[in-house]
MITOR-734124 format. One line per 4 residues: number of its first residue (from 0); their letters; for each residue x, y, z of C-alpha. Coordinates in nm, 2 decimals. Layout:
! residues N
NUM	a	X/Y/Z | ...
This chain:
! residues 276
0	mtln	13.89/-2.47/8.99 | 13.72/-2.59/9.30 | 13.87/-2.63/9.63 | 13.71/-2.95/9.82
4	skla	13.80/-2.93/10.17 | 13.60/-2.97/10.51 | 13.85/-2.69/10.62 | 13.65/-2.44/10.38
8	gagn	13.35/-2.47/10.56 | 13.50/-2.47/10.91 | 13.51/-2.17/11.14 | 13.73/-1.89/11.15
12	gpag	14.01/-2.05/11.39 | 14.34/-2.17/11.27 | 14.36/-2.52/11.11 | 14.58/-2.81/11.23
16	dcil	14.77/-3.04/10.97 | 14.62/-3.05/10.62 | 14.71/-3.28/10.31 | 14.66/-3.10/9.97
20	lltg	14.61/-3.38/9.71 | 14.69/-3.27/9.36 | 14.59/-3.50/9.09 | 14.74/-3.56/8.76
24	tsmq	14.54/-3.46/8.43 | 14.20/-3.62/8.36 | 14.15/-3.81/8.69 | 13.79/-3.93/8.78
28	iedv	13.64/-3.75/9.07 | 13.50/-4.05/9.20 | 13.85/-4.21/9.23 | 13.97/-3.89/9.37
32	ayft	13.69/-3.91/9.64 | 13.75/-4.28/9.69 | 14.13/-4.20/9.78 | 14.03/-3.88/10.01
36	efle	13.78/-4.08/10.20 | 14.04/-4.34/10.29 | 14.29/-4.09/10.39 | 14.01/-3.92/10.62
40	qkgh	13.92/-4.23/10.77 | 14.31/-4.25/10.84 | 14.26/-3.92/11.06 | 14.40/-3.70/10.78
44	avat	14.25/-3.35/10.70 | 14.26/-3.36/10.31 | 14.20/-3.06/10.04 | 14.17/-3.16/9.66
48	lerf	14.12/-2.94/9.37 | 13.88/-3.00/9.07 | 14.00/-2.91/8.77 | 13.85/-2.76/8.44
52	vggp	13.85/-3.03/8.15 | 13.66/-2.80/7.89 | 13.52/-2.94/7.56 | 13.65/-2.99/7.22
56	fdvg	13.61/-2.66/7.12 | 13.79/-2.50/7.41 | 14.10/-2.42/7.19 | 14.19/-2.13/7.40
60	ydpq	14.22/-2.29/7.73 | 14.54/-2.29/7.88 | 14.61/-2.58/8.13 | 14.96/-2.48/8.26
64	kdrt	14.82/-2.15/8.36 | 14.51/-2.27/8.50 | 14.69/-2.53/8.70 | 14.96/-2.28/8.82
68	dsle	14.68/-2.01/8.91 | 14.46/-2.26/9.08 | 14.75/-2.41/9.29 | 14.85/-2.06/9.40
72	aalg	14.48/-1.98/9.51 | 14.47/-2.29/9.71 | 14.78/-2.24/9.90 | 14.68/-1.91/9.97
76	flle	14.33/-2.01/10.11 | 14.47/-2.30/10.31 | 14.80/-2.10/10.47 | 14.65/-1.76/10.48
80	trrv	14.29/-1.77/10.53 | 14.26/-2.11/10.72 | 14.61/-2.09/10.85 | 14.71/-2.44/10.82
84	arlq	14.97/-2.52/11.08 | 15.18/-2.79/10.84 | 15.07/-2.85/10.49 | 15.17/-3.18/10.32
88	ivah	15.12/-3.18/9.94 | 15.08/-3.50/9.76 | 15.15/-3.45/9.40 | 15.05/-3.73/9.14
92	syai	15.19/-3.75/8.76 | 15.17/-3.40/8.59 | 15.09/-3.22/8.92 | 15.47/-3.19/8.97
96	fetv	15.48/-2.94/8.74 | 15.27/-2.66/8.88 | 15.40/-2.75/9.24 | 15.76/-2.68/9.14
100	rvlc	15.67/-2.38/8.94 | 15.46/-2.21/9.21 | 15.71/-2.27/9.48 | 16.00/-2.18/9.26
104	kdpe	15.82/-1.84/9.18 | 15.87/-1.74/9.56 | 16.04/-2.03/9.76 | 16.08/-1.79/10.10
108	ryag	15.67/-1.75/10.10 | 15.62/-2.12/10.16 | 15.91/-2.21/10.33 | 15.84/-2.36/10.67
112	risn	15.46/-2.35/10.58 | 15.48/-2.68/10.35 | 15.63/-2.96/10.57 | 15.66/-3.24/10.30
116	iilv	15.60/-3.29/9.92 | 15.55/-3.65/9.81 | 15.57/-3.71/9.46 | 15.35/-4.03/9.33
120	npag	15.47/-4.15/8.99 | 15.58/-3.79/8.88 | 15.62/-3.70/8.51 | 15.90/-3.51/8.38
124	fckk	16.22/-3.76/8.45 | 16.22/-3.94/8.11 | 16.46/-3.81/7.89 | 16.35/-3.99/7.57
128	trfv	15.99/-3.90/7.60 | 15.87/-3.75/7.27 | 15.57/-3.56/7.16 | 15.39/-3.84/6.95
132	rhcl	15.51/-4.11/7.17 | 15.38/-3.95/7.46 | 15.04/-3.91/7.28 | 15.01/-4.26/7.18
136	rftf	15.10/-4.38/7.53 | 14.88/-4.14/7.70 | 14.58/-4.20/7.49 | 14.59/-4.56/7.35
140	lmvl	14.87/-4.80/7.51 | 14.75/-4.73/7.87 | 14.41/-4.83/7.79 | 14.49/-5.14/7.60
144	reyw	14.74/-5.25/7.83 | 14.48/-5.23/8.16 | 14.22/-5.39/7.97 | 14.44/-5.67/7.85
148	qsar	14.61/-5.71/8.21 | 14.24/-5.71/8.36 | 14.14/-5.99/8.12 | 14.43/-6.20/8.19
152	kivl	14.32/-6.15/8.58 | 13.97/-6.25/8.48 | 14.06/-6.55/8.28 | 14.34/-6.69/8.50
156	ghgg	14.15/-6.61/8.83 | 14.14/-6.35/9.09 | 14.41/-6.52/9.29 | 14.20/-6.57/9.60
160	epes	14.17/-6.19/9.67 | 13.83/-6.11/9.79 | 13.83/-5.75/9.68 | 13.97/-5.82/9.33
164	gall	13.66/-5.83/9.12 | 13.56/-5.46/9.27 | 13.92/-5.37/9.21 | 13.93/-5.48/8.84
168	arkl	13.59/-5.28/8.79 | 13.73/-4.98/8.95 | 14.07/-4.99/8.75 | 13.85/-5.03/8.41
172	ratr	13.62/-4.74/8.50 | 13.91/-4.50/8.57 | 14.10/-4.61/8.27 | 13.79/-4.56/8.05
176	tifl	13.73/-4.21/8.22 | 14.10/-4.09/8.17 | 14.09/-4.20/7.81 | 13.76/-4.02/7.74
180	ktvy	13.84/-3.71/7.90 | 14.18/-3.71/7.74 | 14.00/-3.72/7.37 | 13.74/-3.48/7.47
184	npsk	13.93/-3.18/7.47 | 14.24/-3.26/7.22 | 14.37/-2.90/7.25 | 14.41/-2.92/7.62
188	tfke	14.58/-3.29/7.60 | 14.80/-3.17/7.34 | 14.93/-2.87/7.53 | 14.97/-3.09/7.84
192	vadv	15.19/-3.32/7.63 | 15.39/-3.06/7.47 | 15.43/-2.94/7.83 | 15.56/-3.27/7.97
196	vsfk	15.81/-3.34/7.72 | 15.96/-3.01/7.71 | 15.96/-2.88/8.08 | 16.28/-2.98/8.27
200	vkpy	16.18/-3.06/8.64 | 16.48/-3.18/8.77 | 16.66/-2.81/8.81 | 16.35/-2.69/8.99
204	ltql	16.33/-2.96/9.22 | 16.70/-2.94/9.28 | 16.66/-2.56/9.36 | 16.36/-2.62/9.62
208	ieng	16.57/-2.89/9.78 | 16.85/-2.64/9.83 | 16.61/-2.40/9.98 | 16.50/-2.66/10.25
212	yrfh	16.19/-2.80/10.11 | 16.15/-3.18/10.19 | 16.06/-3.42/9.87 | 15.96/-3.78/9.88
216	lfin	15.88/-4.02/9.62 | 15.62/-4.30/9.62 | 15.64/-4.48/9.26 | 15.47/-4.77/9.09
220	mddn	15.73/-5.00/8.93 | 15.47/-5.11/8.67 | 15.39/-4.76/8.56 | 15.31/-4.76/8.16
224	lvap	15.28/-4.37/8.16 | 15.60/-4.28/8.31 | 15.94/-4.45/8.34 | 16.00/-4.54/8.70
228	eetl	16.34/-4.69/8.67 | 16.47/-4.37/8.51 | 16.27/-4.16/8.75 | 16.46/-4.34/9.02
232	relq	16.78/-4.29/8.85 | 16.74/-3.91/8.81 | 16.63/-3.88/9.18 | 16.86/-4.09/9.36
236	dllp	17.12/-3.82/9.39 | 16.89/-3.59/9.56 | 16.68/-3.81/9.78 | 16.80/-4.02/10.06
240	assl	16.68/-4.37/10.04 | 16.44/-4.32/10.35 | 16.24/-4.09/10.13 | 16.18/-4.35/9.86
244	mtcp	15.92/-4.60/9.84 | 15.87/-4.84/9.54 | 15.63/-5.07/9.52 | 15.45/-5.28/9.24
248	gnhm	15.14/-5.13/9.06 | 15.05/-4.89/8.76 | 15.02/-4.52/8.71 | 14.68/-4.47/8.89
252	dlfv	14.66/-4.76/9.11 | 14.70/-4.53/9.44 | 14.35/-4.40/9.36 | 14.15/-4.75/9.31
256	dggq	14.37/-5.00/9.51 | 14.31/-5.04/9.89 | 14.62/-5.21/9.94 | 14.82/-4.93/9.76
260	mtlf	14.67/-4.67/9.99 | 14.75/-4.87/10.29 | 15.10/-4.87/10.19 | 15.09/-4.51/10.09
264	nafl	14.95/-4.41/10.43 | 15.22/-4.60/10.62 | 15.49/-4.41/10.41 | 15.31/-4.06/10.47
268	tdim	15.27/-4.15/10.85 | 15.65/-4.22/10.89 | 15.73/-3.90/10.68 | 15.49/-3.67/10.92
272	eqtc	15.64/-3.83/11.23 | 16.00/-3.77/11.13 | 15.91/-3.41/11.03 | 15.70/-3.31/11.33
Protein backbone atom coordinates (compact mmCIF):
# COMPACT_ATOMS: atom_id res chain seq x y z
CA UNK A 1 0.00 0.00 0.00
CA UNK A 2 1.25 3.48 -0.88
CA UNK A 3 -0.39 6.65 0.43
CA UNK A 4 -0.23 9.43 -2.15
CA UNK A 5 -0.74 12.82 -0.59
CA UNK A 6 0.93 16.21 -0.59
CA UNK A 7 0.29 16.08 3.16
CA UNK A 8 2.85 13.28 3.44
CA UNK A 9 5.65 15.63 2.53
CA UNK A 10 4.39 18.61 4.52
CA UNK A 11 5.77 19.91 7.78
CA UNK A 12 4.83 18.84 11.27
CA UNK A 13 1.99 21.31 11.83
CA UNK A 14 -1.66 20.24 11.76
CA UNK A 15 -3.34 19.97 8.37
CA UNK A 16 -6.74 21.39 7.50
CA UNK A 17 -9.45 19.58 5.55
CA UNK A 18 -8.55 16.55 3.45
CA UNK A 19 -10.31 14.12 1.12
CA UNK A 20 -9.29 10.48 1.32
CA UNK A 21 -10.15 8.91 -2.03
CA UNK A 22 -10.64 5.14 -1.92
CA UNK A 23 -11.12 3.42 -5.27
CA UNK A 24 -12.70 0.14 -6.23
CA UNK A 25 -10.62 -2.79 -7.37
CA UNK A 26 -8.27 -2.64 -10.39
CA UNK A 27 -8.60 1.09 -11.12
CA UNK A 28 -5.92 2.61 -13.31
CA UNK A 29 -3.48 4.93 -11.52
CA UNK A 30 -3.65 7.48 -14.36
CA UNK A 31 -7.42 7.77 -14.04
CA UNK A 32 -7.24 8.18 -10.27
CA UNK A 33 -4.60 10.88 -10.79
CA UNK A 34 -6.82 12.61 -13.39
CA UNK A 35 -9.67 12.86 -10.88
CA UNK A 36 -7.34 13.80 -8.02
CA UNK A 37 -5.81 16.64 -10.03
CA UNK A 38 -9.30 17.94 -10.80
CA UNK A 39 -10.20 18.01 -7.10
CA UNK A 40 -6.92 19.72 -6.22
CA UNK A 41 -7.58 22.38 -8.87
CA UNK A 42 -10.88 23.04 -7.07
CA UNK A 43 -8.98 23.73 -3.86
CA UNK A 44 -9.20 20.36 -2.10
CA UNK A 45 -6.34 18.51 -0.43
CA UNK A 46 -6.53 14.88 -1.56
CA UNK A 47 -4.92 11.65 -0.39
CA UNK A 48 -5.25 8.36 -2.30
CA UNK A 49 -4.11 4.78 -1.82
CA UNK A 50 -2.22 2.70 -4.37
CA UNK A 51 -3.07 -0.93 -3.81
CA UNK A 52 -1.19 -4.14 -4.55
CA UNK A 53 -2.52 -6.06 -7.58
CA UNK A 54 -0.13 -9.00 -7.54
CA UNK A 55 0.59 -11.53 -10.25
CA UNK A 56 -1.00 -14.75 -11.50
CA UNK A 57 0.74 -16.83 -8.83
CA UNK A 58 0.04 -14.65 -5.78
CA UNK A 59 -2.55 -17.10 -4.48
CA UNK A 60 -1.81 -16.31 -0.83
CA UNK A 61 -2.70 -12.65 -1.19
CA UNK A 62 -5.75 -11.63 0.86
CA UNK A 63 -7.34 -8.51 -0.68
CA UNK A 64 -9.85 -8.13 2.16
CA UNK A 65 -7.10 -8.01 4.81
CA UNK A 66 -4.83 -5.81 2.69
CA UNK A 67 -7.55 -3.25 1.97
CA UNK A 68 -8.62 -3.13 5.61
CA UNK A 69 -5.06 -2.87 6.96
CA UNK A 70 -4.08 -0.20 4.42
CA UNK A 71 -7.11 1.94 5.28
CA UNK A 72 -6.38 1.70 9.00
CA UNK A 73 -2.80 2.79 8.34
CA UNK A 74 -3.92 5.69 6.14
CA UNK A 75 -6.42 6.91 8.73
CA UNK A 76 -3.78 6.68 11.42
CA UNK A 77 -1.37 8.79 9.39
CA UNK A 78 -3.90 11.43 8.36
CA UNK A 79 -5.71 11.79 11.70
CA UNK A 80 -2.94 11.17 14.20
CA UNK A 81 0.36 12.03 12.49
CA UNK A 82 -0.83 14.85 10.23
CA UNK A 83 -3.72 15.83 12.54
CA UNK A 84 -6.17 16.52 9.73
CA UNK A 85 -8.95 18.69 11.12
CA UNK A 86 -11.81 17.34 8.99
CA UNK A 87 -11.57 14.25 6.84
CA UNK A 88 -13.96 13.48 3.99
CA UNK A 89 -13.89 9.89 2.70
CA UNK A 90 -14.90 9.21 -0.88
CA UNK A 91 -15.40 5.45 -1.26
CA UNK A 92 -15.92 4.13 -4.77
CA UNK A 93 -17.47 0.72 -5.49
CA UNK A 94 -15.81 -2.08 -3.47
CA UNK A 95 -14.13 0.47 -1.18
CA UNK A 96 -17.31 0.69 0.87
CA UNK A 97 -16.41 -2.74 2.29
CA UNK A 98 -13.15 -1.79 3.99
CA UNK A 99 -14.65 1.56 5.00
CA UNK A 100 -17.48 0.09 7.04
CA UNK A 101 -15.31 -2.74 8.35
CA UNK A 102 -12.64 -0.41 9.71
CA UNK A 103 -15.06 2.14 11.18
CA UNK A 104 -17.23 -0.53 12.82
CA UNK A 105 -14.19 -2.04 14.55
CA UNK A 106 -13.86 1.12 16.65
CA UNK A 107 -16.62 3.65 15.89
CA UNK A 108 -15.70 5.98 18.75
CA UNK A 109 -12.09 6.29 17.60
CA UNK A 110 -13.05 8.03 14.34
CA UNK A 111 -16.30 9.71 15.42
CA UNK A 112 -16.05 13.46 15.03
CA UNK A 113 -12.83 13.16 13.01
CA UNK A 114 -14.48 11.96 9.80
CA UNK A 115 -16.94 14.61 8.68
CA UNK A 116 -18.59 12.84 5.75
CA UNK A 117 -18.42 9.59 3.81
CA UNK A 118 -19.52 9.83 0.18
CA UNK A 119 -20.30 6.50 -1.46
CA UNK A 120 -19.85 6.41 -5.23
CA UNK A 121 -21.58 3.53 -7.03
CA UNK A 122 -21.17 1.29 -3.97
CA UNK A 123 -21.20 -2.49 -4.22
CA UNK A 124 -22.99 -4.74 -1.75
CA UNK A 125 -26.64 -3.79 -2.10
CA UNK A 126 -27.79 -6.11 -4.88
CA UNK A 127 -29.47 -9.10 -3.23
CA UNK A 128 -29.58 -11.12 -6.46
CA UNK A 129 -25.83 -11.00 -7.08
CA UNK A 130 -24.33 -14.48 -7.48
CA UNK A 131 -20.68 -15.51 -7.81
CA UNK A 132 -20.59 -16.68 -11.43
CA UNK A 133 -22.91 -13.92 -12.61
CA UNK A 134 -20.80 -11.21 -11.01
CA UNK A 135 -17.57 -12.74 -12.37
CA UNK A 136 -18.98 -12.57 -15.90
CA UNK A 137 -20.30 -9.06 -15.35
CA UNK A 138 -17.03 -7.90 -13.83
CA UNK A 139 -14.75 -9.40 -16.47
CA UNK A 140 -16.50 -9.56 -19.82
CA UNK A 141 -19.93 -7.90 -19.84
CA UNK A 142 -18.63 -4.54 -18.62
CA UNK A 143 -15.91 -4.54 -21.28
CA UNK A 144 -18.22 -5.57 -24.11
CA UNK A 145 -20.86 -3.01 -23.18
CA UNK A 146 -18.37 -0.15 -22.87
CA UNK A 147 -16.82 -0.94 -26.25
CA UNK A 148 -20.26 -1.29 -27.85
CA UNK A 149 -21.46 2.04 -26.46
CA UNK A 150 -18.25 3.76 -27.56
CA UNK A 151 -18.52 2.27 -31.06
CA UNK A 152 -22.10 3.55 -31.34
CA UNK A 153 -21.01 7.06 -30.37
CA UNK A 154 -18.21 7.00 -32.93
CA UNK A 155 -20.53 5.79 -35.71
CA UNK A 156 -23.47 8.05 -34.80
CA UNK A 157 -21.33 11.06 -34.05
CA UNK A 158 -20.14 12.79 -30.91
CA UNK A 159 -23.13 15.04 -30.40
CA UNK A 160 -21.06 18.16 -30.91
CA UNK A 161 -19.18 17.71 -27.64
CA UNK A 162 -15.62 19.03 -28.10
CA UNK A 163 -14.13 16.68 -25.49
CA UNK A 164 -15.96 13.55 -26.60
CA UNK A 165 -13.09 12.08 -28.64
CA UNK A 166 -10.67 12.31 -25.72
CA UNK A 167 -13.40 11.15 -23.34
CA UNK A 168 -14.09 8.03 -25.40
CA UNK A 169 -10.37 7.26 -25.46
CA UNK A 170 -10.13 7.60 -21.66
CA UNK A 171 -13.18 5.38 -21.13
CA UNK A 172 -11.84 2.64 -23.39
CA UNK A 173 -8.38 2.81 -21.84
CA UNK A 174 -9.83 2.60 -18.33
CA UNK A 175 -12.08 -0.32 -19.30
CA UNK A 176 -9.19 -2.19 -20.88
CA UNK A 177 -6.95 -1.64 -17.85
CA UNK A 178 -9.59 -2.86 -15.39
CA UNK A 179 -10.14 -5.98 -17.49
CA UNK A 180 -6.41 -6.74 -17.75
CA UNK A 181 -5.82 -6.22 -14.02
CA UNK A 182 -8.83 -8.40 -13.26
CA UNK A 183 -7.64 -11.40 -15.28
CA UNK A 184 -3.95 -10.90 -14.41
CA UNK A 185 -4.48 -12.09 -10.83
CA UNK A 186 -7.51 -14.43 -10.93
CA UNK A 187 -7.02 -15.52 -7.31
CA UNK A 188 -7.40 -11.92 -6.11
CA UNK A 189 -10.40 -11.37 -8.39
CA UNK A 190 -12.23 -14.51 -7.23
CA UNK A 191 -11.65 -13.60 -3.56
CA UNK A 192 -13.00 -10.10 -4.13
CA UNK A 193 -16.06 -11.37 -5.99
CA UNK A 194 -16.73 -13.92 -3.23
CA UNK A 195 -16.58 -11.05 -0.73
CA UNK A 196 -18.96 -8.90 -2.79
CA UNK A 197 -21.63 -11.61 -3.06
CA UNK A 198 -21.42 -12.71 0.60
CA UNK A 199 -20.78 -9.60 2.72
CA UNK A 200 -23.87 -7.73 3.94
CA UNK A 201 -23.07 -4.03 3.95
CA UNK A 202 -26.36 -2.54 5.12
CA UNK A 203 -26.22 -3.66 8.80
CA UNK A 204 -22.75 -2.11 9.15
CA UNK A 205 -23.93 1.07 7.46
CA UNK A 206 -26.96 1.25 9.75
CA UNK A 207 -24.76 0.84 12.83
CA UNK A 208 -22.43 3.65 11.75
CA UNK A 209 -25.31 6.02 10.99
CA UNK A 210 -26.69 5.29 14.47
CA UNK A 211 -23.24 6.21 15.82
CA UNK A 212 -23.46 9.62 14.15
CA UNK A 213 -21.54 9.05 10.91
CA UNK A 214 -22.85 11.01 7.92
CA UNK A 215 -23.14 9.06 4.69
CA UNK A 216 -24.02 10.38 1.23
CA UNK A 217 -24.59 8.68 -2.12
CA UNK A 218 -23.45 9.69 -5.61
CA UNK A 219 -24.68 7.11 -8.10
CA UNK A 220 -24.58 6.66 -11.89
CA UNK A 221 -27.88 5.28 -13.15
CA UNK A 222 -26.32 3.52 -16.19
CA UNK A 223 -23.96 1.48 -14.01
CA UNK A 224 -23.56 -2.05 -15.38
CA UNK A 225 -21.56 -3.46 -12.47
CA UNK A 226 -23.78 -2.66 -9.50
CA UNK A 227 -27.56 -2.26 -9.60
CA UNK A 228 -28.28 1.48 -9.09
CA UNK A 229 -32.07 1.10 -8.72
CA UNK A 230 -31.69 -1.57 -6.05
CA UNK A 231 -28.98 0.41 -4.28
CA UNK A 232 -31.32 3.41 -4.10
CA UNK A 233 -34.14 1.27 -2.71
CA UNK A 234 -31.86 -0.16 -0.04
CA UNK A 235 -30.57 3.25 1.05
CA UNK A 236 -33.63 5.46 0.78
CA UNK A 237 -34.73 4.53 4.31
CA UNK A 238 -31.27 5.38 5.70
CA UNK A 239 -30.27 8.55 3.87
CA UNK A 240 -32.19 11.82 3.48
CA UNK A 241 -32.97 13.03 -0.03
CA UNK A 242 -30.42 15.84 0.39
CA UNK A 243 -27.68 13.20 0.71
CA UNK A 244 -28.52 11.50 -2.59
CA UNK A 245 -27.39 12.50 -6.08
CA UNK A 246 -28.19 10.52 -9.21
CA UNK A 247 -26.94 11.22 -12.69
CA UNK A 248 -26.36 9.41 -16.00
CA UNK A 249 -23.14 7.54 -16.53
CA UNK A 250 -21.39 4.25 -15.92
CA UNK A 251 -19.49 2.68 -13.03
CA UNK A 252 -16.14 4.44 -13.49
CA UNK A 253 -17.17 7.59 -15.37
CA UNK A 254 -16.33 9.80 -12.39
CA UNK A 255 -12.64 9.09 -13.00
CA UNK A 256 -12.61 9.88 -16.72
CA UNK A 257 -15.45 12.32 -17.44
CA UNK A 258 -14.93 16.01 -16.67
CA UNK A 259 -18.68 16.62 -16.62
CA UNK A 260 -19.15 13.96 -13.94
CA UNK A 261 -16.32 15.46 -11.90
CA UNK A 262 -17.97 18.89 -12.00
CA UNK A 263 -21.29 17.45 -10.79
CA UNK A 264 -19.53 15.55 -8.03
CA UNK A 265 -17.55 18.58 -6.87
CA UNK A 266 -20.76 20.62 -6.57
CA UNK A 267 -22.32 17.81 -4.54
CA UNK A 268 -19.22 17.51 -2.35
CA UNK A 269 -18.98 21.27 -1.81
CA UNK A 270 -22.62 21.46 -0.68
CA UNK A 271 -22.05 18.59 1.76
CA UNK A 272 -18.93 20.18 3.23
CA UNK A 273 -20.64 23.56 3.63
CA UNK A 274 -23.58 21.96 5.44
CA UNK A 275 -21.33 20.15 7.91
CA UNK A 276 -18.68 22.77 8.58
